[in-house]
N, C-alpha and C positions, 0 to 999 in steps of 0.2 A: 627491533621494531617496537615502538612505544604502544602500549595498550590503548586502543581507541576510546574505550569507555572511560578509563581513568582520566584521560585528558579532557574529555567533554564534561564529565561530572565535576572534576576539579575546577574547571573554568566557571561552571554554574555556581558552585559553592562559594568561590571567591566573590563573585558578583553579588550573591545574596548577602553574604556577611558584610560587604561594603555598603550596599544600598539599603539594606533593611536591618541594620544593626540595632535600631531602637527596640525592635520587638524582642531582642535577646538581652534586654537591659539587666535582667536578674543575673546574668552570667557574662557580663560584658568583658571581664578580665579573662575568663576561661576561653570564651569564643575568640578574643583577640589573640591569645596565645596559639590557639588552633589555627587561626587565620595565618599567623606568621609561619607556622610549620608548613601549611599548605603552599605558601608562596615559595618556600625552599624546595618543596617537592616539584612545584611548577618549573622552577629553574632547572632542577635535575632532569625533568622530561625534555626540556629544550636541548640540553647537552647530550642526553642519551640518544637523540635522533642521529647524532654524528658518529656513534659507535659502530664500527664495522668489524673489528677483530673477533674471531670466533670465540676465543676464551672469554672475552668481555661480554659477548652476546649471551653466553650461557648464564653468567652471573647476573646480567641485566634481567633475564627472565625471572630468576629467583627473587630479585628485589622487587620486580614489578608485581609478582603475586602478593607480596606483603603489602605493597602500596595499594593494590586493588582492594584488599580487605579493609585497610584503614580508611580509605576514602569512602567506601561504602558505609563503614561504621559512623563516620562523621555525618554523612547524608542521613542515615537512619535517626541519629540524635536530633538533627534539625527538623526532620519530618515529624518526629514525635512532638517536638516543641511547637511546631506550627499547628498540628492537630489539636493540641491542648488549647492553644490560643483561639482556634475556630470554635471549639466547644464552648469556651467562655463567652465568646462574642455571639454565638448563634443559638442561645436558648438553653445552654447547658451550665448555667452559672453555679448550680449546686456543686459542680465539680471543682469550683474555684474558690468558694467562700462559704461562710456559714457552717452548717453542721458537717459538711464534707471537707473542711479545711485541712484535716489531718491527711486525707488521701492526697490533697494538693501538695502538702509539705513533703509527703513521701515521694511524689513525682519529681519535685524539684531536687530532692536529695539524690535520687537515682540519676537524674540528668547530670548533676555536678560530678558525681562519681564516674560516670561513663566518659565525660569530657576529660577529666584528669587522666584516666587510663589510656585513652586513645592518644592524648598529647604525649605521654611518656613513651608510647610505642613509636610515635613519629620521630621523637628526638633520637631514639636509639637507631631507627632506620636511617636517619640523616647521617649518622656516624659511619654507617656501612656503605653509603653511596659514594662518598668522596674518593676513596682510594682507587676505585675502578674507573673513575672518569679522569683522574689525573690532575684535576684542578679543584680548588675550593669552591663550594657552592656559594654563589652571590645572591643576596636578597634583592630581587627586582623591585623597582619602584612601581611598576605597573606591568600589566600583561597585554598582549595584543588583542585588538578588537576581534570579536567572534566573526563578524560578518564582513562581506565585501560585495562588490558588484556581482549580482547573480547572472548566470548564463541565460540566454534567451531560449524560447521554445525550440525544440529540435526539429525544425521543419525540414531543412535540407538533409539532416542526419537520417530522418525517416526515409527519405528518398535515396540516400546514398547507397543503400544495400543493393540496388538494382544495377550498379555499374558492372559491366562485363558479362551480364547474364542474358542479353537479348537473344543471342544465337542459341543458347541452351533452352530458353523458353520456347523458341520457334521449333526446335527438334522435338520437345515433349508434346507440343500441340500437334505436331505432325503425327506422332504415334497415337494420340488420342483420336484424331480424326479418321485414321486408318483402321481403328479397332472395329471389328465386325462380328466377332464371336460372342459367346455368352459372357465371358469375363476375361479381360486382358489385364495382366499385371505388368506394370512399368517400374523399373528400378532406377533410382537416382543414387549414385554411389560416389563416395569421396571421404577424405580424412576429416577429422573434426575441425570446424572453423572455416571450411572451404566454401560454404554457402548453400548447402543442401536445403536447409529449412527455408532460407530466403527465396530460393527458386520455387519450392513447393507452395509458399504463400503467394508468390506472384501468379502462379497457375490458379490457385484457389480464388484469387481476387479478379481474375480475367473475366470481364463482363460478357465477352462474346461466348465464352464457354457456358455461362449460366443459362444462356438461351438454348443450349443443346442438351442439357441434363435436367431431369426432374429434381434430382437431389445432388448437391455437392457438399460433402462432409469432410472437415479437417480434424484429424485426431492425432495427438501426440502419444506415442506408446512408451518410450523410454526403457531404462534397464529394469526397474522394479515396478511391474504393473500387475494388476489382477484382471483376468479375462472378464469376470463378471462386471467389474466396475467399468471396464472399457466398453462393454455392450451398453451399459446404462448411460454412459456419456453419449454414445451414438444415438440412443433413443431420445435423450433430452434434446439433442440437436434436431431431432425429427418431431419435436413438440409433444412427445408422449408424456402422460401424467405420471407423477411419482407413484401413485397407487398401483399402477399397472406394472411396476418394476419390483414387486415383492417376491416373485417366484425364484426358482433356481435357474442355473445357467441355461438349461434346455428350454425352459419357459421363455426366457428373455430372447433366445435365438429365434424361437417361433414368432415372437412378437416383432422382432426385427425383420424377419423374412416377409411378414405380411405388410409391414409399413413401407418397404422398398418396392412400391407398386409401379414405379416408373424407372426409366433409364437413369443410372446413377454413376457418380464418380466419388470414390472414397480415397482420401489421402491419409496414409499412415506414416507419420513422421517419426524419425529417430528410433527405428526398430533395431534391436540388438540380436542376441541369440534367438534363434527360431525354436529352441526347446524341442529339437528333433521333429519340428513340424506339428506337434500336437495341438498347441494353442491356435495355430493358423488353420489347421483342418477344422477345428471346432468353430472358429469365427467364420470361416468361409461357408459353412453350412447355413449361416444366416443370410447369405447373399443370394438372392434368387437369380435365375438365368434370365437376364434382360439383354437383348442384343445391343452391342455397343457399350455396355457398362465396363468401367475400368477401375482398377485399384493402383494407386501410385505409392511406392514404398521408398522412403529415404533411409539409407543405412551406410555405415562405414565399411561393412563387410559384403562384398559381392556375393559370397556364398549364401548369405541370408536371403538376399533378393532372389537368387536362383532357386533356393529351396521353396520359395513362395510362388514360383511359377513364372518369373520373369525370364524371357528368352534372350539370347544374345542380341537380337534385333531391337529388343525393348529395354536394353540395359544402357544407361547413360552415365558416363563418368565425367565428373566436373574437373576442370583444369585449374591450375594456379593462374592468378591474374598476371597479365603482361605488365611491364614497367609503366607503360602509358596508362593502362586502366588502374593500376595501383596508385599512381599519382593523382589521377582523377578522383578516386575514392577518398584518398587522404585529404584532398583539397576541399571536397564537399563537406567533410566533417569539420575540418579546422577553420576554414574561411567562410563559414555560414553567413556571417554578417557582411561579407564582401561578395555575395552571390556565388560562392564556390571558387573564386579566382584568387590566387596568391598575389598580394599587392606589392611584393618586395622580391627582387631577384636574389638577394643574399639568402633570404628565408627559403626560397625555392630550391637552391642548391643544397642546403642543409636538410630540407624536408625530403628531397629525393634520396638522400643518404639514409634517412630514417626508414623510408619506404623500402629501400633495397634490403635493409636488414630484416625486414618482415617476410622476405622470401616468397612473395606472391600470395600469402594467406590473407584472405579478406578480413577475417576476424582480428588477426594481429594488426593489420593496417588500421582498422577502425578503432581498436583500443589505443594504439599509438597516437592516432589522430585525436581521439577523445582526451588523451593525457595532455595534448598541446593546447587544447581549446582555451583553458583558463590561464595559460602561461603568457608572460610578457612577450610581445612580438619583437624580440631583439635577437640578433645573430649570436650574441654572446650566450644568452640563456639557452637558445636552441642547441648550440654547439655542446653545452654542458650535458644536456639531456641525451643528445645523440651519442656522445662519448660513453655515457653511463649505459645506455641501451646496448651499444656495441660490446661493452665488457660483459654484460649479462648474457648476450646471445652468442658470444664468440665460439663456444664449444658445444652448442646445442644443435640437435637435428631439428627437422621441421616440426616434429611432434611436440617438442619442448619450447619452440619459439613462442607460441601463444601463451603458455603458462608463465614464462619469464616476462613477457610483455605485460601480462595481467598483474604480476607481482609488483613490477615497477610502477604501473598505473595506480595501484592501491597505495603505494608509498607516497606518491605525488598528490594524493587526494587531500583537500583541506580537512583539518582535524574533525570538524563537525559532521562531515559526510561519512566518515569511516564506520561509526556504529550504525548509521542509517543503512549502509550497504550490508554490513554483517548480519543485521536482523533478518534479511531475506533468506538466510540459510535455514530458517525455521520451516520453510515450506517445501514439501516434497518436490522432486524433480519435475520440471515442466508444468508446475501448478500455475493456473491463471490467478494472479493476485490482484485484488481490488485495491486501487491506489489509495482510496480513503482509509482502508484498513492499515496500511503502512504508516500513513501520516498520523492517524490516531494513536498508534502504538508509540511512535516517536514522541508525541506530545505527552503521553502517559509516563514514559520513562524519563522525560526531561531532556531528551537529545536535542530538541528544538524548543524555542520559546518566543514570545512576543519580542519584536525588535524593530526599531526605526519606524514606529507607527503602524507596523504590519502585525496582523494576528499570527498566532503560532501556526494556524492552518495554512495561511498564505506563505509563511516561511517554509512549511513542509512542501507546498507545491513547487517552490523554487528549488528545493533539494531534489525532488523527484525529477524535475526538468533538467537539473544539472547532471544527474546520473544518466539520463537519456542522452544528453549532449556528449557525455564522455563514453557513450556506447557500452556502458556497463549494465544497462537495462534494455530490454526489448519491449516495445509497445505492441500489444496484441489487438486492442480496439480503442477507439476514441469516443468521446462524449458526442452527444447529438450535435453539438456546435463545432466539432472537429478542431478544437483549440488545444485540448489537453488529452492525454491518453487516459482512458477509463480503467483499463486493466494493464498489467505488466507481468513480465516473467524474466527469469534469468536464463541466458544461454547455458547449456550444461557445463561447458568448460569454465565459464565465469563462476558458476555455482561450485565447481570443484575447488577453485581457488578460495572462494568465500568460506566454504566448509573448513578447509585447512587452517585458515587464519582464525576462524571462530573457535576451533578446537585448541589451537595454540594459546589463545588468550582467555580460554575458559569463558568465552562470551555466552555460550549456551550449550546445552547437552544434546549431543547427536549420537545415534548408535553407529554400529559398524557399517551400515548401509547408507548413512547420511540422513536417516529419518529422525524427526524430533523425538526426544525422550526426556526422562527425568533422572537426575543424579544428585548425590550429596553435594551441597554448597553451590549448586548451579543457580544462577539468578534468573535464568530464562529457560523455560522448558515447554514441551508440547506433548499432547496425547493424540495419537492417531488411532481412532476407532475405540480402543479399549485399553485398560490398565488394571493390574491387580491391586487389591487393597494394601498389601504389605509394601509394595514398591512405592505407592503414593505416600503412605505414612512416613517412610524413611527419607524420601527424596524431595519433599515439597516445602520444607521449612524455610528455605532461604529465597524462595521464588519472588521475583518482582513482576514477571510476566508469565502468564500461563495461557497457551493457545490450544484449544481442543478442536480437532478436525474430524467431522463425520462421526462424532462420538455416540455411543449407545447410552440408553437411560441408566444402565448400571454404573457408568462413569460418574454421572451426576450424583448418584446415591453415595458413591465412595467419596466424592468431593464434599458432600453435605456432612458426612460423618467426621471429616477432618478440616472443616472450614476454619476452625479456630487457629490452626497452626499456619494458615496462609496470611498471617498478620502483616507481612511486608508486601503483599501483592498490590500492584498498581494498575496492571492491565489484565483483564479477564476477557478473553475472546473465545466464545464457544459456538461452534457450528455443529448443531445436533444432526444426527443421521436422518435424512428425509425419508429413508425407506424402512426404518425400524418402527416398532410400535411405540411411538412417542407418548401415547396416552398413559403409559405406565409410569411416567414421571411423577414422583411424589411432590406435591406443592410445598411440603415442609422443607424440602431440600433447598429451594431458592429462598425460603424465608430466612435462612441462616446467612444469606449474603450480606446482611447488615453487620456481620462481624468483620468484614474486610474494610476497616475504617480508613486505610490509606489508599483505597481504590480511586483511581483517576479516570480510567476508561473501562466501561462495562458494555459488552456487546454480546447479544445472544440471538442466534438465528435458528429458524425452523422449530419453534416451540409451540405446542398445542395447549398450553395452560391458559386459563381464562383471566388471570390477573397477575399483576406484578406485586410482590409482597410489600407491605407497609414498612418493613424494616429497611427499605431503601433510604429512608430519612436519615439513617445513621451514617450514610456515606457523605460526610460533610465536605470532602475534597473532590467529589466526583465532578469532572469537567465534560465528559463525553458519555452519552447514553444512546445506544443504537439497538433497537429492537426490529428485527426483520423477519417477515413471514411468521407472524403470530395470528393465525386465522381465527382463533377463538377469543382473542383479547377484546373485551367490551369497554373497559374503562381503565385509565391509569389511576393509581391511588392518589388522593389529594396530597399526600406527603411528598410527592415528586416536586411540588412547587416550593418546598423548603430548601432545595439544593441550590443555594445561592452562587456556588462556584461554577455552575453548569454553563459551558460555552456552546456545546453542540448537542442537539437532541434530534435524532433521526428515527422516526417511527414510520416504517414502510412495510407494505404488504400485510397490513392489519385491517382487513376488510370489514370486520365486525365492530371495529371501534366506533362508538356512538359520538363521543365528544371528549374534549380535554377538560380537566377539572379547573375550577376557579383558582385564581391565585398566580397566574403566569406573570403578573406584574412584578412579583417578587424576584423573578429570574433576570435581574438587571444586567448580568454578564453574558446573556445569551446572544450568540452571533449567528448561529445557523439553526433553523427550526424546520424540519421536514415532517410532513404528515399531520399538520395542525388541522384538526377537525373542530370547527366552532360549535358551541352549544346552540340549540334552537330554543324557542320559548317553552318547549316541553321539558327541557333540561334546566331546572332551576339552579343546579349546582355546576352547570357547564360554563366554560370560559367563552366569552364573546370576543370578536376581533378587536373591539375598541380597547380591551384590556392590554393589548400589545403596544399601545401608545407609549407606555413607560419603558419599553425596551429600546433604549437609545443606541445600543450597539448591534442591533439586529440588522444584518445585511442580506441574509439569504432566507427566503420563506417559501415553503411548499404548503399550500392550503388546499384542502379537499372539501368540496361542497357537495353534499348529498341531497339537500332540499333547500328551497328558496328562503325558508324562514330562518336559516342559519346566518343570513346576511341582511342587515338593515341598510337602506339607502343612505349614503354619506358616512357609513361606519368605517369604510376602508381608507378614509383620508388621513389616517393617523400614522401611516408608515412611509413617510416621505424620504427616509434615509435608505430604503431598500435598493440593493444593486442587482439582486438576482431573485426573480419571482416565478413561481410555477403554480398555476391554477388548474386543478382537476375538477371538472363539473360532471356529475352523473346525469342520467336522463331526467331525474326528478327536479332538476334545477334549470329548467328551460328559460325562466324569467331572470336569470342571473345577469345577463348582459346589461339590462336596463339599470339594475341596482349598482353596478360597478362603473357605469358610464362616466360619472364625474370623478371617480377615484384616480384615474391615470393622469389627470392634470397635476396631481401633487407628486407624482413619481418622477421627478426631474433627474434623479441620480440613477435610475434603472438602466442597466447595461444588458441584462439577459432576461428574456421573457419566454416562458413555455406555457402554451394553452392546450389543455386536453379536453376534448368533448365540447368544443365551441359550437353553439347552436346558431342556426341561420344559414342562408345560402350565400351571404356576402360578409366580409369582415366588418365589425362595428366601426362607427365613425371615430371613436376615440383612438383607434389604432392608426396613428399617423405621426410624422416626424415633429409636428409642433407639440403634441402632447407628451411625446417621449423623445426628447432631443438627444439623449445620450445612449439610446438603444443601439446595440451592436449585433445582437444575436436574437433571432426570433424563431420559434418553433411552434407550429400548429399541427397537432396530430389527433387522431381518433375523432375527427370532425367530418362525419360522413355526408352531411347535407351541404357543407361548404363547397361552393362552385367557383366563385371568382372573388377578386379583390375589389374593395370599394375604390371609386375613382380618386379619392384623396389619400389613398394608402401611401403612395410614393412621394407625393409632392403637394404641399399645402402652404400657402403664403410664401412661396418661393424658398421654403426650407427643404433641403434634400436629405434623404435618409441614406446612410452608408451602413448597410446591415448584411449579415449572413442570414439567409432564410432557409428553413426546412419546413416543407408543407407536405404532410402525408395524411390521407383520409382515414386509413385503416390501421395504422400502427407505426411503430418505430422502424 
């Protein structure tokens, strides 16, 4: 199996060396020699895909380890060269000429030396490759295009999971309706991949049940969980504040007991060992006695459900799918574009053979179907895959059918999707993953890039959708417009496969429990809550991506002390613990962030600091900046407007932010801007909306208006290229509607519009299909006074509107 990252990085290096060769003019001969060696390696990778013999596979892994390091070294050289060029171009000319010319000469000398060394290593490696493949390596004249026609949104795939579960859902509903005691426990039992979670989610989303319970809560427990964090998650779903969750487990249980003041339904998904009932007895003490309240438990082990109180009458075992239901499920996945119906009799015969090999397991059927989605609809190609699948599954029992199907599905993935999928191994089991987080990471690492007139983020959305279509990702919630999933997660069996491959390819560091960690030479690592100083010092030098989850202030201090050795870091994603004393964070820690000069993506969440350090101006390559939940942040430093490579800026949950600094017109590459707060006449150094007229690539804007003087009439006419607009108006901006009345006539390209806090009892006159002819999605929320739609809302001058609309007075 060829290393996923090596293939993607190699392709990108070849593209850059071919299309941007002029910027390497000082080393044109050296880079051309390296490019030639890279082409030989690319040829090797194509042949290596065909290797199946066990003895050759072992040698292939050894060679691949060497290639991985060499390709990374070439990438590092090119990144250093690019950074030097940016410094010379962006106000750092002293590094390139004049008094500092000696340092510049030293830089070029080192670059030349590193290029020669890596080329020599590549030449030696090429000599070792040939004997094990049996043929001489040929120098290809070109390499295949990265992209192809992307798969569509997984609409039917999302619905496909319901196949064959109608009777099961009816039986569980019957148990719920009959429950009359203080607390009834219902067990859903079955092997992995049989549909336990899907059935539980169907029950959770049943609208008729929502009318019968005051609270319905869905929680994923999984193998490695902490009771305290489980209770906190439950309290968050009950809208409890973070400040009230700082106590010990007993305090949290008392808070939970008081919050569940109505009849409730708690769904505990994926419960494993009951730990002799100790954790369950503790958790159950937080459930008050409310007549008719229920707990649903999904588990692979009937004894677990029994130990939690499920009786024989309330124990439901899921069955394997019938051949008919199996084919129906497969068809909905594969033939989404044909309405879930197979258009070809020959394909139906082969498709049913594939389904029969999956032995009635829904997950195996969906994965097999997802594998076929992007394949040529020809009987010959389908027969090849069916034969391959049959060979893989011939000697396996039901428990191993899914894993074999998953492995084959991974092998069949397009090259660019493999590292995208492997990166999901970073997150702990059953974690709800923000889709934007993954796309930003992929951009930062260079797994995806601009192509065919589409931005890197748009390409990332296509990759996410394709992983959904292939049933390798589960969508847990959608955006307000119900077009794309907002969060995603991995099925635990998919995650097991991803972890296995990630370890084999040294993609990232994971401990024995599959949790993110740090280790020597690892390019990607994670910190879960805490880490000791010694471990960080030893294991962080090669990192390209560092993800911190629920980390304590002490971790930031450790990072600050070692920031200089993170010189290769491209992605820094820090989620600070919301329940720790975040005020202990030393502001000097983040001031050292300017040392991370290769950083492309910077994301920090749950920070109580009052300012972002000025040293951010040193991040010349930064493309993505996301600050979420900084309640004390009042101003961004003016230096943020010098980050000319910035594509995406998301400032969200920063309620104290007064205004943006002047100079946003410098950010000419900006495509997405969230949380833009214009300066009023009181803020002489604040940025006005009119300054955004120079941002020709800006497509998505979220603007927050806190007072009327932040907007001048006619000032908003400068953003005619917008496609996605969100306006949030506070109570102090009641006169806003009149000022923006003429603005929307210029927004002819607008496709999505979200209005928060719209004043008035009726919609404004500008909200009509003539003013916004391309609008497809409209959302109006937090508009308590709004009662009805203006008469011209739907139809004016015989122009009809075809939109999805969401209208909620009090919230999302």
